[in-house]
C-alpha positions as a printed Julia matrix, in Angstrom:
140×3 Matrix{Float64}:
 -12.34  -104.35  86.06
  -8.96  -102.58  85.64
  -7.05  -102.93  82.36
  -3.43  -101.8   82.49
  -2.4    -99.48  79.68
   0.21  -101.99  78.52
  -2.57  -104.5   77.75
  -4.46  -101.88  75.75
  -1.49  -101.35  73.42
  -0.5   -105.0   73.18
   0.69  -105.76  69.68
   1.3   -102.11  68.83
   4.78  -101.7   67.38
   5.93   -98.18  66.61
   8.23   -97.65  63.65
  11.94   -98.18  64.12
  12.65   -94.45  63.88
   9.33   -93.09  65.05
   6.6    -92.31  62.56
   6.35   -94.49  59.48
   4.66   -93.11  56.39
   3.01   -96.16  54.87
   5.0    -97.16  51.82
   6.69   -93.77  51.49
   9.54   -94.22  53.95
  12.22   -94.09  51.27
  10.86   -90.72  50.13
  10.69   -89.07  53.58
  13.81   -86.94  53.02
  12.61   -85.7   49.64
   9.07   -85.15  50.93
  10.46   -83.03  53.76
  12.42   -80.91  51.27
   9.31   -80.49  49.11
   7.28   -79.49  52.18
   9.87   -76.84  53.05
   9.54   -75.32  49.58
   5.74   -75.46  49.65
   5.53   -73.87  53.11
   7.84   -70.98  52.18
   6.51   -70.45  48.63
   3.78   -68.0   49.73
   6.51   -65.68  51.02
   7.49   -65.05  47.39
   4.02   -63.83  46.46
   2.3    -62.64  49.64
   5.25   -60.79  51.21
   7.1    -59.97  47.98
  10.3    -61.8   48.9
  11.33   -61.75  45.2
  13.84   -64.59  45.53
  12.68   -66.67  42.57
  12.25   -63.56  40.42
  15.96   -62.73  40.8
  17.35   -65.95  39.34
  20.89   -64.63  38.85
  21.15   -63.5   42.46
  19.71   -66.8   43.62
  22.26   -68.73  41.56
  25.14   -66.65  42.97
  23.86   -67.37  46.47
  23.37   -71.11  45.9
  26.43   -72.13  43.89
  29.06   -71.54  46.63
  26.84   -73.22  49.24
  26.21   -76.27  47.08
  29.88   -76.65  46.14
  31.31   -76.18  49.64
  28.8    -78.35  51.47
  28.81   -81.05  48.79
  32.59   -81.33  49.09
  32.29   -81.4   52.88
  29.62   -84.1   52.65
  31.63   -86.21  50.2
  34.69   -86.05  52.47
  32.5    -87.11  55.41
  31.14   -90.03  53.42
  34.56   -91.15  52.18
  36.02   -90.99  55.7
  33.01   -92.88  57.15
  32.1    -89.98  59.43
  28.44   -90.44  58.52
  26.12   -92.5   56.4
  22.58   -92.18  55.11
  19.82   -94.63  55.94
  18.71   -96.58  52.87
  15.36   -96.86  54.64
  14.64   -93.13  54.24
  16.45   -92.34  51.0
  15.67   -93.38  47.44
  19.03   -95.02  46.83
  19.88   -92.62  44.01
  23.43   -91.46  44.63
  25.68   -88.89  43.02
  29.44   -88.75  42.91
  31.21   -90.66  45.72
  27.95   -91.97  47.16
  26.3    -88.67  48.09
  22.52   -89.23  48.07
  20.42   -87.06  45.78
  18.45   -86.04  48.87
  21.54   -84.4   50.32
  22.0    -82.27  47.22
  18.31   -81.33  47.46
  18.93   -80.28  51.07
  21.83   -78.02  50.04
  19.57   -76.31  47.51
  16.25   -76.18  49.37
  17.4    -74.97  52.79
  19.23   -71.89  51.47
  16.26   -71.04  49.25
  13.91   -71.25  52.24
  16.34   -69.17  54.3
  16.55   -66.5   51.59
  12.76   -66.42  51.22
  12.36   -65.96  54.96
  15.09   -63.3   55.16
  13.66   -61.29  52.28
  10.08   -61.58  53.58
  11.1    -60.36  57.04
  13.01   -57.48  55.42
   9.94   -56.55  53.39
   7.73   -56.53  56.5
  10.25   -54.43  58.45
  10.48   -51.9   55.59
   6.68   -51.64  55.61
   6.63   -51.08  59.36
   9.34   -48.4   59.16
   7.39   -46.66  56.41
   4.39   -46.11  58.65
   4.3    -42.93  60.64
   4.89   -43.02  64.36
   2.61   -41.4   66.92
   3.27   -37.66  66.99
   5.24   -37.62  63.73
   3.81   -36.43  60.45
   2.94   -39.16  57.97
   4.23   -39.48  54.4
   1.44   -37.25  53.02
   1.9    -34.44  55.56
């Protein structure tokens, strides 16, 4: 007997926006930001990215980004260019209705970018330090 696929999935209703995380939907944005930090954290220790260890440099890199993009975001919110789904945000808002998740985004993404940039630079410096075929090595 042949059962069409549609009958097999009868009653299955996917989430409105794709995957639903049982009971954690309002934290999806923050969970994604946390995952980004967790995934890139080993770059600080394994590949010596040294981003967190240089707090002053990190602050000088983050402050302009946070200020400029927060202002841009607030203008977008005030002019109704975009909104944020209450379904996937906690509802905690900052000045002029900017969600706390958006501020987290403006902090986390540059940190992850800096970690990646510094880790790649460290790997490239290591590769350049190795001797090439036919050239004398550092101890020669």
